[in-house]
mmCIF file of the N, C-alpha and C atoms, coordinates in Angstrom:
data_MODEL
# 
_entry.id   MODEL 
# 
loop_
_atom_site.group_PDB 
_atom_site.id 
_atom_site.type_symbol 
_atom_site.label_atom_id 
_atom_site.label_alt_id 
_atom_site.label_comp_id 
_atom_site.label_asym_id 
_atom_site.label_entity_id 
_atom_site.label_seq_id 
_atom_site.pdbx_PDB_ins_code 
_atom_site.Cartn_x 
_atom_site.Cartn_y 
_atom_site.Cartn_z 
_atom_site.occupancy 
_atom_site.B_iso_or_equiv 
_atom_site.pdbx_formal_charge 
_atom_site.auth_seq_id 
_atom_site.auth_comp_id 
_atom_site.auth_asym_id 
_atom_site.auth_atom_id 
_atom_site.pdbx_PDB_model_num 
ATOM 1   N N  . MET A 1 1  ? 126.856 89.717  166.243 1.00 0.00 ? 1  MET A N  1 
ATOM 2   C CA . MET A 1 1  ? 127.793 89.982  166.007 1.00 0.00 ? 1  MET A CA 1 
ATOM 3   C C  . MET A 1 1  ? 127.518 91.191  164.820 1.00 0.00 ? 1  MET A C  1 
ATOM 4   N N  . ILE A 1 2  ? 128.272 92.487  165.334 1.00 0.00 ? 2  ILE A N  1 
ATOM 5   C CA . ILE A 1 2  ? 128.271 93.720  164.325 1.00 0.00 ? 2  ILE A CA 1 
ATOM 6   C C  . ILE A 1 2  ? 130.147 94.105  164.081 1.00 0.00 ? 2  ILE A C  1 
ATOM 7   N N  . LYS A 1 3  ? 130.150 94.019  162.446 1.00 0.00 ? 3  LYS A N  1 
ATOM 8   C CA . LYS A 1 3  ? 131.485 94.245  162.474 1.00 0.00 ? 3  LYS A CA 1 
ATOM 9   C C  . LYS A 1 3  ? 131.300 95.689  161.680 1.00 0.00 ? 3  LYS A C  1 
ATOM 10  N N  . ILE A 1 4  ? 132.232 97.014  161.965 1.00 0.00 ? 4  ILE A N  1 
ATOM 11  C CA . ILE A 1 4  ? 132.374 97.825  160.701 1.00 0.00 ? 4  ILE A CA 1 
ATOM 12  C C  . ILE A 1 4  ? 133.260 97.286  159.629 1.00 0.00 ? 4  ILE A C  1 
ATOM 13  N N  . ASP A 1 5  ? 133.126 97.128  158.222 1.00 0.00 ? 5  ASP A N  1 
ATOM 14  C CA . ASP A 1 5  ? 133.954 96.543  157.385 1.00 0.00 ? 5  ASP A CA 1 
ATOM 15  C C  . ASP A 1 5  ? 134.620 97.446  156.982 1.00 0.00 ? 5  ASP A C  1 
ATOM 16  N N  . ARG A 1 6  ? 133.912 98.898  156.224 1.00 0.00 ? 6  ARG A N  1 
ATOM 17  C CA . ARG A 1 6  ? 134.690 99.809  156.118 1.00 0.00 ? 6  ARG A CA 1 
ATOM 18  C C  . ARG A 1 6  ? 133.882 100.861 155.815 1.00 0.00 ? 6  ARG A C  1 
ATOM 19  N N  . LEU A 1 7  ? 134.360 102.147 155.489 1.00 0.00 ? 7  LEU A N  1 
ATOM 20  C CA . LEU A 1 7  ? 133.337 103.307 154.681 1.00 0.00 ? 7  LEU A CA 1 
ATOM 21  C C  . LEU A 1 7  ? 133.373 103.122 153.374 1.00 0.00 ? 7  LEU A C  1 
ATOM 22  N N  . LEU A 1 8  ? 131.802 103.558 153.342 1.00 0.00 ? 8  LEU A N  1 
ATOM 23  C CA . LEU A 1 8  ? 131.700 103.360 152.307 1.00 0.00 ? 8  LEU A CA 1 
ATOM 24  C C  . LEU A 1 8  ? 131.616 104.867 151.453 1.00 0.00 ? 8  LEU A C  1 
ATOM 25  N N  . GLY A 1 9  ? 131.293 106.011 152.343 1.00 0.00 ? 9  GLY A N  1 
ATOM 26  C CA . GLY A 1 9  ? 131.239 107.272 151.610 1.00 0.00 ? 9  GLY A CA 1 
ATOM 27  C C  . GLY A 1 9  ? 130.789 108.271 152.757 1.00 0.00 ? 9  GLY A C  1 
ATOM 28  N N  . VAL A 1 10 ? 131.208 110.002 152.469 1.00 0.00 ? 10 VAL A N  1 
ATOM 29  C CA . VAL A 1 10 ? 130.887 110.856 153.302 1.00 0.00 ? 10 VAL A CA 1 
ATOM 30  C C  . VAL A 1 10 ? 129.671 111.367 151.747 1.00 0.00 ? 10 VAL A C  1 
ATOM 31  N N  . TYR A 1 11 ? 128.399 111.809 152.117 1.00 0.00 ? 11 TYR A N  1 
ATOM 32  C CA . TYR A 1 11 ? 127.821 112.357 150.952 1.00 0.00 ? 11 TYR A CA 1 
ATOM 33  C C  . TYR A 1 11 ? 127.548 113.712 152.054 1.00 0.00 ? 11 TYR A C  1 
ATOM 34  N N  . SER A 1 12 ? 128.113 114.913 151.044 1.00 0.00 ? 12 SER A N  1 
ATOM 35  C CA . SER A 1 12 ? 127.396 116.184 151.485 1.00 0.00 ? 12 SER A CA 1 
ATOM 36  C C  . SER A 1 12 ? 127.326 117.402 150.523 1.00 0.00 ? 12 SER A C  1 
ATOM 37  N N  . SER A 1 13 ? 126.525 116.876 149.470 1.00 0.00 ? 13 SER A N  1 
ATOM 38  C CA . SER A 1 13 ? 126.183 117.868 148.102 1.00 0.00 ? 13 SER A CA 1 
ATOM 39  C C  . SER A 1 13 ? 125.013 118.594 149.020 1.00 0.00 ? 13 SER A C  1 
ATOM 40  N N  . PRO A 1 14 ? 125.050 119.817 148.781 1.00 0.00 ? 14 PRO A N  1 
ATOM 41  C CA . PRO A 1 14 ? 124.073 120.719 149.393 1.00 0.00 ? 14 PRO A CA 1 
ATOM 42  C C  . PRO A 1 14 ? 122.642 120.334 148.722 1.00 0.00 ? 14 PRO A C  1 
ATOM 43  N N  . ASP A 1 15 ? 122.700 119.820 147.362 1.00 0.00 ? 15 ASP A N  1 
ATOM 44  C CA . ASP A 1 15 ? 120.982 119.384 146.749 1.00 0.00 ? 15 ASP A CA 1 
ATOM 45  C C  . ASP A 1 15 ? 121.071 118.035 146.866 1.00 0.00 ? 15 ASP A C  1 
ATOM 46  N N  . ARG A 1 16 ? 121.828 117.475 147.924 1.00 0.00 ? 16 ARG A N  1 
ATOM 47  C CA . ARG A 1 16 ? 121.378 115.753 148.163 1.00 0.00 ? 16 ARG A CA 1 
ATOM 48  C C  . ARG A 1 16 ? 119.733 115.444 148.893 1.00 0.00 ? 16 ARG A C  1 
ATOM 49  N N  . ASP A 1 17 ? 119.205 116.793 149.714 1.00 0.00 ? 17 ASP A N  1 
ATOM 50  C CA . ASP A 1 17 ? 118.313 116.822 150.226 1.00 0.00 ? 17 ASP A CA 1 
ATOM 51  C C  . ASP A 1 17 ? 117.959 118.273 150.425 1.00 0.00 ? 17 ASP A C  1 
ATOM 52  N N  . PRO A 1 18 ? 116.236 117.731 149.834 1.00 0.00 ? 18 PRO A N  1 
ATOM 53  C CA . PRO A 1 18 ? 116.137 119.525 149.448 1.00 0.00 ? 18 PRO A CA 1 
ATOM 54  C C  . PRO A 1 18 ? 115.693 120.665 150.663 1.00 0.00 ? 18 PRO A C  1 
ATOM 55  N N  . ARG A 1 19 ? 115.377 119.768 151.691 1.00 0.00 ? 19 ARG A N  1 
ATOM 56  C CA . ARG A 1 19 ? 114.957 120.219 153.089 1.00 0.00 ? 19 ARG A CA 1 
ATOM 57  C C  . ARG A 1 19 ? 116.400 121.485 153.589 1.00 0.00 ? 19 ARG A C  1 
ATOM 58  N N  . ILE A 1 20 ? 117.091 120.470 153.734 1.00 0.00 ? 20 ILE A N  1 
ATOM 59  C CA . ILE A 1 20 ? 118.231 121.349 154.414 1.00 0.00 ? 20 ILE A CA 1 
ATOM 60  C C  . ILE A 1 20 ? 119.659 120.752 153.876 1.00 0.00 ? 20 ILE A C  1 
ATOM 61  N N  . HIS A 1 21 ? 120.818 121.320 153.741 1.00 0.00 ? 21 HIS A N  1 
ATOM 62  C CA . HIS A 1 21 ? 122.392 120.650 153.712 1.00 0.00 ? 21 HIS A CA 1 
ATOM 63  C C  . HIS A 1 21 ? 122.352 119.687 154.617 1.00 0.00 ? 21 HIS A C  1 
ATOM 64  N N  . SER A 1 22 ? 122.387 118.382 154.356 1.00 0.00 ? 22 SER A N  1 
ATOM 65  C CA . SER A 1 22 ? 122.951 116.985 155.004 1.00 0.00 ? 22 SER A CA 1 
ATOM 66  C C  . SER A 1 22 ? 124.072 116.533 155.027 1.00 0.00 ? 22 SER A C  1 
ATOM 67  N N  . VAL A 1 23 ? 124.428 116.069 156.007 1.00 0.00 ? 23 VAL A N  1 
ATOM 68  C CA . VAL A 1 23 ? 125.765 115.032 155.541 1.00 0.00 ? 23 VAL A CA 1 
ATOM 69  C C  . VAL A 1 23 ? 125.366 113.764 156.228 1.00 0.00 ? 23 VAL A C  1 
ATOM 70  N N  . THR A 1 24 ? 125.717 112.801 155.159 1.00 0.00 ? 24 THR A N  1 
ATOM 71  C CA . THR A 1 24 ? 125.632 111.506 155.629 1.00 0.00 ? 24 THR A CA 1 
ATOM 72  C C  . THR A 1 24 ? 127.181 110.638 155.433 1.00 0.00 ? 24 THR A C  1 
ATOM 73  N N  . ILE A 1 25 ? 127.370 110.170 156.809 1.00 0.00 ? 25 ILE A N  1 
ATOM 74  C CA . ILE A 1 25 ? 128.680 109.108 156.947 1.00 0.00 ? 25 ILE A CA 1 
ATOM 75  C C  . ILE A 1 25 ? 127.883 107.554 156.530 1.00 0.00 ? 25 ILE A C  1 
ATOM 76  N N  . SER A 1 26 ? 128.518 107.126 155.473 1.00 0.00 ? 26 SER A N  1 
ATOM 77  C CA . SER A 1 26 ? 127.871 105.527 155.304 1.00 0.00 ? 26 SER A CA 1 
ATOM 78  C C  . SER A 1 26 ? 128.998 104.737 155.288 1.00 0.00 ? 26 SER A C  1 
ATOM 79  N N  . LEU A 1 27 ? 128.750 104.028 156.417 1.00 0.00 ? 27 LEU A N  1 
ATOM 80  C CA . LEU A 1 27 ? 129.360 102.547 156.496 1.00 0.00 ? 27 LEU A CA 1 
ATOM 81  C C  . LEU A 1 27 ? 129.170 101.205 155.929 1.00 0.00 ? 27 LEU A C  1 
ATOM 82  N N  . VAL A 1 28 ? 130.016 100.506 155.518 1.00 0.00 ? 28 VAL A N  1 
ATOM 83  C CA . VAL A 1 28 ? 129.499 98.948  155.274 1.00 0.00 ? 28 VAL A CA 1 
ATOM 84  C C  . VAL A 1 28 ? 129.606 98.179  156.658 1.00 0.00 ? 28 VAL A C  1 
ATOM 85  N N  . VAL A 1 29 ? 128.378 97.471  157.378 1.00 0.00 ? 29 VAL A N  1 
ATOM 86  C CA . VAL A 1 29 ? 128.449 96.815  158.264 1.00 0.00 ? 29 VAL A CA 1 
ATOM 87  C C  . VAL A 1 29 ? 128.398 95.281  158.060 1.00 0.00 ? 29 VAL A C  1 
ATOM 88  N N  . LYS A 1 30 ? 128.716 94.433  158.680 1.00 0.00 ? 30 LYS A N  1 
ATOM 89  C CA . LYS A 1 30 ? 128.842 93.308  158.439 1.00 0.00 ? 30 LYS A CA 1 
ATOM 90  C C  . LYS A 1 30 ? 128.027 92.686  159.844 1.00 0.00 ? 30 LYS A C  1 
ATOM 91  N N  . THR A 1 31 ? 126.784 91.747  160.067 1.00 0.00 ? 31 THR A N  1 
ATOM 92  C CA . THR A 1 31 ? 126.007 92.002  161.264 1.00 0.00 ? 31 THR A CA 1 
ATOM 93  C C  . THR A 1 31 ? 125.553 90.164  160.993 1.00 0.00 ? 31 THR A C  1 
ATOM 94  N N  . GLU A 1 32 ? 125.566 89.166  161.970 1.00 0.00 ? 32 GLU A N  1 
ATOM 95  C CA . GLU A 1 32 ? 125.384 87.909  161.987 1.00 0.00 ? 32 GLU A CA 1 
ATOM 96  C C  . GLU A 1 32 ? 123.581 87.587  162.532 1.00 0.00 ? 32 GLU A C  1 
ATOM 97  N N  . ASP A 1 33 ? 123.242 89.230  162.964 1.00 0.00 ? 33 ASP A N  1 
ATOM 98  C CA . ASP A 1 33 ? 122.013 89.182  164.076 1.00 0.00 ? 33 ASP A CA 1 
ATOM 99  C C  . ASP A 1 33 ? 121.209 89.707  162.837 1.00 0.00 ? 33 ASP A C  1 
ATOM 100 N N  . ASN A 1 34 ? 119.729 89.633  164.129 1.00 0.00 ? 34 ASN A N  1 
ATOM 101 C CA . ASN A 1 34 ? 118.582 90.393  163.426 1.00 0.00 ? 34 ASN A CA 1 
ATOM 102 C C  . ASN A 1 34 ? 118.458 92.002  163.035 1.00 0.00 ? 34 ASN A C  1 
ATOM 103 N N  . LEU A 1 35 ? 117.987 92.310  162.185 1.00 0.00 ? 35 LEU A N  1 
ATOM 104 C CA . LEU A 1 35 ? 117.647 93.833  162.038 1.00 0.00 ? 35 LEU A CA 1 
ATOM 105 C C  . LEU A 1 35 ? 116.930 94.270  162.999 1.00 0.00 ? 35 LEU A C  1 
ATOM 106 N N  . LEU A 1 36 ? 117.458 95.529  163.937 1.00 0.00 ? 36 LEU A N  1 
ATOM 107 C CA . LEU A 1 36 ? 116.306 95.725  165.008 1.00 0.00 ? 36 LEU A CA 1 
ATOM 108 C C  . LEU A 1 36 ? 116.199 97.274  164.500 1.00 0.00 ? 36 LEU A C  1 
ATOM 109 N N  . MET A 1 37 ? 115.080 98.029  164.174 1.00 0.00 ? 37 MET A N  1 
ATOM 110 C CA . MET A 1 37 ? 115.245 99.717  164.390 1.00 0.00 ? 37 MET A CA 1 
ATOM 111 C C  . MET A 1 37 ? 115.501 100.086 165.929 1.00 0.00 ? 37 MET A C  1 
ATOM 112 N N  . GLY A 1 38 ? 115.967 101.010 165.878 1.00 0.00 ? 38 GLY A N  1 
ATOM 113 C CA . GLY A 1 38 ? 116.554 101.787 167.442 1.00 0.00 ? 38 GLY A CA 1 
ATOM 114 C C  . GLY A 1 38 ? 115.956 103.109 167.206 1.00 0.00 ? 38 GLY A C  1 
ATOM 115 N N  . ASP A 1 39 ? 115.931 103.710 166.260 1.00 0.00 ? 39 ASP A N  1 
ATOM 116 C CA . ASP A 1 39 ? 115.020 105.227 165.987 1.00 0.00 ? 39 ASP A CA 1 
ATOM 117 C C  . ASP A 1 39 ? 113.604 105.189 165.431 1.00 0.00 ? 39 ASP A C  1 
ATOM 118 N N  . ARG A 1 40 ? 112.626 105.027 166.006 1.00 0.00 ? 40 ARG A N  1 
ATOM 119 C CA . ARG A 1 40 ? 111.217 104.541 165.148 1.00 0.00 ? 40 ARG A CA 1 
ATOM 120 C C  . ARG A 1 40 ? 110.561 106.378 165.294 1.00 0.00 ? 40 ARG A C  1 
ATOM 121 N N  . GLN A 1 41 ? 111.154 107.636 165.401 1.00 0.00 ? 41 GLN A N  1 
ATOM 122 C CA . GLN A 1 41 ? 111.044 108.389 164.748 1.00 0.00 ? 41 GLN A CA 1 
ATOM 123 C C  . GLN A 1 41 ? 111.343 108.926 163.578 1.00 0.00 ? 41 GLN A C  1 
ATOM 124 N N  . GLU A 1 42 ? 112.699 108.253 163.154 1.00 0.00 ? 42 GLU A N  1 
ATOM 125 C CA . GLU A 1 42 ? 113.025 108.307 161.832 1.00 0.00 ? 42 GLU A CA 1 
ATOM 126 C C  . GLU A 1 42 ? 112.768 107.304 160.797 1.00 0.00 ? 42 GLU A C  1 
ATOM 127 N N  . VAL A 1 43 ? 112.741 106.113 161.795 1.00 0.00 ? 43 VAL A N  1 
ATOM 128 C CA . VAL A 1 43 ? 112.652 104.881 160.170 1.00 0.00 ? 43 VAL A CA 1 
ATOM 129 C C  . VAL A 1 43 ? 111.503 103.900 160.579 1.00 0.00 ? 43 VAL A C  1 
ATOM 130 N N  . SER A 1 44 ? 110.095 103.975 160.331 1.00 0.00 ? 44 SER A N  1 
ATOM 131 C CA . SER A 1 44 ? 109.758 103.371 159.959 1.00 0.00 ? 44 SER A CA 1 
ATOM 132 C C  . SER A 1 44 ? 109.036 102.037 159.624 1.00 0.00 ? 44 SER A C  1 
ATOM 133 N N  . LYS A 1 45 ? 110.394 101.846 158.734 1.00 0.00 ? 45 LYS A N  1 
ATOM 134 C CA . LYS A 1 45 ? 110.277 99.882  158.683 1.00 0.00 ? 45 LYS A CA 1 
ATOM 135 C C  . LYS A 1 45 ? 111.924 99.558  158.064 1.00 0.00 ? 45 LYS A C  1 
ATOM 136 N N  . VAL A 1 46 ? 111.789 98.466  158.292 1.00 0.00 ? 46 VAL A N  1 
ATOM 137 C CA . VAL A 1 46 ? 113.495 97.836  158.030 1.00 0.00 ? 46 VAL A CA 1 
ATOM 138 C C  . VAL A 1 46 ? 112.984 96.534  157.486 1.00 0.00 ? 46 VAL A C  1 
ATOM 139 N N  . LYS A 1 47 ? 113.918 96.588  156.305 1.00 0.00 ? 47 LYS A N  1 
ATOM 140 C CA . LYS A 1 47 ? 113.673 95.406  155.261 1.00 0.00 ? 47 LYS A CA 1 
ATOM 141 C C  . LYS A 1 47 ? 114.836 95.007  154.571 1.00 0.00 ? 47 LYS A C  1 
ATOM 142 N N  . ALA A 1 48 ? 115.295 93.795  154.662 1.00 0.00 ? 48 ALA A N  1 
ATOM 143 C CA . ALA A 1 48 ? 116.545 93.245  153.737 1.00 0.00 ? 48 ALA A CA 1 
ATOM 144 C C  . ALA A 1 48 ? 115.926 92.989  152.484 1.00 0.00 ? 48 ALA A C  1 
ATOM 145 N N  . PHE A 1 49 ? 116.958 93.171  151.627 1.00 0.00 ? 49 PHE A N  1 
ATOM 146 C CA . PHE A 1 49 ? 116.723 93.014  150.123 1.00 0.00 ? 49 PHE A CA 1 
ATOM 147 C C  . PHE A 1 49 ? 117.784 92.049  149.345 1.00 0.00 ? 49 PHE A C  1 
ATOM 148 N N  . ALA A 1 50 ? 117.825 91.079  148.354 1.00 0.00 ? 50 ALA A N  1 
ATOM 149 C CA . ALA A 1 50 ? 118.805 90.153  148.002 1.00 0.00 ? 50 ALA A CA 1 
ATOM 150 C C  . ALA A 1 50 ? 119.144 91.389  146.550 1.00 0.00 ? 50 ALA A C  1 
ATOM 151 N N  . VAL A 1 51 ? 120.347 91.298  146.012 1.00 0.00 ? 51 VAL A N  1 
ATOM 152 C CA . VAL A 1 51 ? 120.666 92.597  145.305 1.00 0.00 ? 51 VAL A CA 1 
ATOM 153 C C  . VAL A 1 51 ? 119.529 92.757  144.295 1.00 0.00 ? 51 VAL A C  1 
ATOM 154 N N  . GLU A 1 52 ? 119.028 91.616  143.226 1.00 0.00 ? 52 GLU A N  1 
ATOM 155 C CA . GLU A 1 52 ? 118.452 91.849  142.043 1.00 0.00 ? 52 GLU A CA 1 
ATOM 156 C C  . GLU A 1 52 ? 117.227 92.211  142.613 1.00 0.00 ? 52 GLU A C  1 
ATOM 157 N N  . ASP A 1 53 ? 116.919 92.572  144.348 1.00 0.00 ? 53 ASP A N  1 
ATOM 158 C CA . ASP A 1 53 ? 115.524 92.865  144.197 1.00 0.00 ? 53 ASP A CA 1 
ATOM 159 C C  . ASP A 1 53 ? 115.364 94.344  145.165 1.00 0.00 ? 53 ASP A C  1 
ATOM 160 N N  . LEU A 1 54 ? 116.297 95.030  145.257 1.00 0.00 ? 54 LEU A N  1 
ATOM 161 C CA . LEU A 1 54 ? 116.621 96.003  145.315 1.00 0.00 ? 54 LEU A CA 1 
ATOM 162 C C  . LEU A 1 54 ? 115.473 97.042  144.591 1.00 0.00 ? 54 LEU A C  1 
ATOM 163 N N  . PRO A 1 55 ? 114.787 97.936  145.537 1.00 0.00 ? 55 PRO A N  1 
ATOM 164 C CA . PRO A 1 55 ? 113.897 98.755  144.907 1.00 0.00 ? 55 PRO A CA 1 
ATOM 165 C C  . PRO A 1 55 ? 115.015 100.358 144.688 1.00 0.00 ? 55 PRO A C  1 
ATOM 166 N N  . LEU A 1 56 ? 115.442 100.140 143.521 1.00 0.00 ? 56 LEU A N  1 
ATOM 167 C CA . LEU A 1 56 ? 116.174 101.257 143.043 1.00 0.00 ? 56 LEU A CA 1 
ATOM 168 C C  . LEU A 1 56 ? 115.347 102.055 142.201 1.00 0.00 ? 56 LEU A C  1 
ATOM 169 N N  . GLY A 1 57 ? 115.547 103.094 142.569 1.00 0.00 ? 57 GLY A N  1 
ATOM 170 C CA . GLY A 1 57 ? 114.768 104.452 141.759 1.00 0.00 ? 57 GLY A CA 1 
ATOM 171 C C  . GLY A 1 57 ? 113.642 104.835 142.609 1.00 0.00 ? 57 GLY A C  1 
ATOM 172 N N  . ALA A 1 58 ? 113.196 104.086 143.719 1.00 0.00 ? 58 ALA A N  1 
ATOM 173 C CA . ALA A 1 58 ? 112.163 104.228 144.702 1.00 0.00 ? 58 ALA A CA 1 
ATOM 174 C C  . ALA A 1 58 ? 112.645 104.522 145.938 1.00 0.00 ? 58 ALA A C  1 
ATOM 175 N N  . LEU A 1 59 ? 113.829 105.241 146.236 1.00 0.00 ? 59 LEU A N  1 
ATOM 176 C CA . LEU A 1 59 ? 114.865 105.486 147.612 1.00 0.00 ? 59 LEU A CA 1 
ATOM 177 C C  . LEU A 1 59 ? 114.562 106.932 147.149 1.00 0.00 ? 59 LEU A C  1 
ATOM 178 N N  . SER A 1 60 ? 114.602 107.620 148.662 1.00 0.00 ? 60 SER A N  1 
ATOM 179 C CA . SER A 1 60 ? 114.710 109.240 149.030 1.00 0.00 ? 60 SER A CA 1 
ATOM 180 C C  . SER A 1 60 ? 116.061 109.530 148.929 1.00 0.00 ? 60 SER A C  1 
ATOM 181 N N  . HIS A 1 61 ? 116.180 110.825 148.696 1.00 0.00 ? 61 HIS A N  1 
ATOM 182 C CA . HIS A 1 61 ? 117.367 111.393 148.374 1.00 0.00 ? 61 HIS A CA 1 
ATOM 183 C C  . HIS A 1 61 ? 118.340 111.018 147.570 1.00 0.00 ? 61 HIS A C  1 
ATOM 184 N N  . ASP A 1 62 ? 119.430 110.448 147.944 1.00 0.00 ? 62 ASP A N  1 
ATOM 185 C CA . ASP A 1 62 ? 120.793 110.038 147.389 1.00 0.00 ? 62 ASP A CA 1 
ATOM 186 C C  . ASP A 1 62 ? 121.012 108.428 147.364 1.00 0.00 ? 62 ASP A C  1 
ATOM 187 N N  . HIS A 1 63 ? 119.627 107.752 148.301 1.00 0.00 ? 63 HIS A N  1 
ATOM 188 C CA . HIS A 1 63 ? 120.577 106.275 148.645 1.00 0.00 ? 63 HIS A CA 1 
ATOM 189 C C  . HIS A 1 63 ? 120.410 105.261 147.138 1.00 0.00 ? 63 HIS A C  1 
ATOM 190 N N  . ASP A 1 64 ? 119.961 105.544 146.413 1.00 0.00 ? 64 ASP A N  1 
ATOM 191 C CA . ASP A 1 64 ? 120.246 104.875 145.401 1.00 0.00 ? 64 ASP A CA 1 
ATOM 192 C C  . ASP A 1 64 ? 121.496 104.910 144.630 1.00 0.00 ? 64 ASP A C  1 
ATOM 193 N N  . GLN A 1 65 ? 121.819 106.400 144.630 1.00 0.00 ? 65 GLN A N  1 
ATOM 194 C CA . GLN A 1 65 ? 123.671 106.416 144.753 1.00 0.00 ? 65 GLN A CA 1 
ATOM 195 C C  . GLN A 1 65 ? 124.428 105.655 145.576 1.00 0.00 ? 65 GLN A C  1 
ATOM 196 N N  . GLN A 1 66 ? 123.984 105.772 146.858 1.00 0.00 ? 66 GLN A N  1 
ATOM 197 C CA . GLN A 1 66 ? 124.843 104.970 147.408 1.00 0.00 ? 66 GLN A CA 1 
ATOM 198 C C  . GLN A 1 66 ? 124.879 103.555 147.473 1.00 0.00 ? 66 GLN A C  1 
ATOM 199 N N  . LEU A 1 67 ? 123.755 103.012 147.361 1.00 0.00 ? 67 LEU A N  1 
ATOM 200 C CA . LEU A 1 67 ? 123.887 101.754 146.977 1.00 0.00 ? 67 LEU A CA 1 
ATOM 201 C C  . LEU A 1 67 ? 124.317 101.232 145.703 1.00 0.00 ? 67 LEU A C  1 
ATOM 202 N N  . GLN A 1 68 ? 124.457 102.146 144.951 1.00 0.00 ? 68 GLN A N  1 
ATOM 203 C CA . GLN A 1 68 ? 124.898 101.605 143.336 1.00 0.00 ? 68 GLN A CA 1 
ATOM 204 C C  . GLN A 1 68 ? 126.681 101.763 144.091 1.00 0.00 ? 68 GLN A C  1 
ATOM 205 N N  . ASP A 1 69 ? 127.128 102.920 144.511 1.00 0.00 ? 69 ASP A N  1 
ATOM 206 C CA . ASP A 1 69 ? 128.620 102.977 144.893 1.00 0.00 ? 69 ASP A CA 1 
ATOM 207 C C  . ASP A 1 69 ? 129.022 101.696 145.936 1.00 0.00 ? 69 ASP A C  1 
ATOM 208 N N  . PHE A 1 70 ? 128.097 101.063 146.753 1.00 0.00 ? 70 PHE A N  1 
ATOM 209 C CA . PHE A 1 70 ? 128.502 99.902  147.455 1.00 0.00 ? 70 PHE A CA 1 
ATOM 210 C C  . PHE A 1 70 ? 128.488 98.545  146.564 1.00 0.00 ? 70 PHE A C  1 
ATOM 211 N N  . LEU A 1 71 ? 127.803 98.436  145.655 1.00 0.00 ? 71 LEU A N  1 
ATOM 212 C CA . LEU A 1 71 ? 127.793 97.391  144.785 1.00 0.00 ? 71 LEU A CA 1 
ATOM 213 C C  . LEU A 1 71 ? 129.052 97.557  143.570 1.00 0.00 ? 71 LEU A C  1 
ATOM 214 N N  . ARG A 1 72 ? 129.514 98.761  143.301 1.00 0.00 ? 72 ARG A N  1 
ATOM 215 C CA . ARG A 1 72 ? 130.553 98.444  142.585 1.00 0.00 ? 72 ARG A CA 1 
ATOM 216 C C  . ARG A 1 72 ? 131.781 99.048  143.601 1.00 0.00 ? 72 ARG A C  1 
ATOM 217 N N  . GLY A 1 73 ? 131.800 98.842  144.951 1.00 0.00 ? 73 GLY A N  1 
ATOM 218 C CA . GLY A 1 73 ? 133.043 98.847  145.781 1.00 0.00 ? 73 GLY A CA 1 
ATOM 219 C C  . GLY A 1 73 ? 133.777 99.896  145.989 1.00 0.00 ? 73 GLY A C  1 
ATOM 220 N N  . GLU A 1 74 ? 133.338 101.260 145.711 1.00 0.00 ? 74 GLU A N  1 
ATOM 221 C CA . GLU A 1 74 ? 133.538 102.383 145.946 1.00 0.00 ? 74 GLU A CA 1 
ATOM 222 C C  . GLU A 1 74 ? 133.689 102.985 147.486 1.00 0.00 ? 74 GLU A C  1 
ATOM 223 N N  . THR A 1 75 ? 134.722 103.899 147.173 1.00 0.00 ? 75 THR A N  1 
ATOM 224 C CA . THR A 1 75 ? 134.225 104.984 148.411 1.00 0.00 ? 75 THR A CA 1 
ATOM 225 C C  . THR A 1 75 ? 134.477 105.836 148.050 1.00 0.00 ? 75 THR A C  1 
ATOM 226 N N  . ILE A 1 76 ? 133.107 107.064 148.475 1.00 0.00 ? 76 ILE A N  1 
ATOM 227 C CA . ILE A 1 76 ? 132.656 108.182 147.812 1.00 0.00 ? 76 ILE A CA 1 
ATOM 228 C C  . ILE A 1 76 ? 133.093 109.432 149.022 1.00 0.00 ? 76 ILE A C  1 
ATOM 229 N N  . ILE A 1 77 ? 133.722 110.634 148.518 1.00 0.00 ? 77 ILE A N  1 
ATOM 230 C CA . ILE A 1 77 ? 133.301 111.523 149.219 1.00 0.00 ? 77 ILE A CA 1 
ATOM 231 C C  . ILE A 1 77 ? 133.016 112.671 147.993 1.00 0.00 ? 77 ILE A C  1 
ATOM 232 N N  . ALA A 1 78 ? 131.790 113.146 148.562 1.00 0.00 ? 78 ALA A N  1 
ATOM 233 C CA . ALA A 1 78 ? 131.260 114.087 147.337 1.00 0.00 ? 78 ALA A CA 1 
ATOM 234 C C  . ALA A 1 78 ? 130.150 114.809 148.582 1.00 0.00 ? 78 ALA A C  1 
# 
């Protein structure tokens, strides 16, 4: 089962990715199934973390910010 819970944010700052101006729409999704990779060209590994084990500071682009926004329960348009 997969259920979209809410919009986390729309991230569109021109400097969030030094290669291109990209837009990310992040959703909070609840699932009871296993994590599976659908796009093996973009994603090389999928792993689940407990909140206290999140690798903050070691993520690409603005993913640290997105996780912190989620943990604060915020919805961001940036």
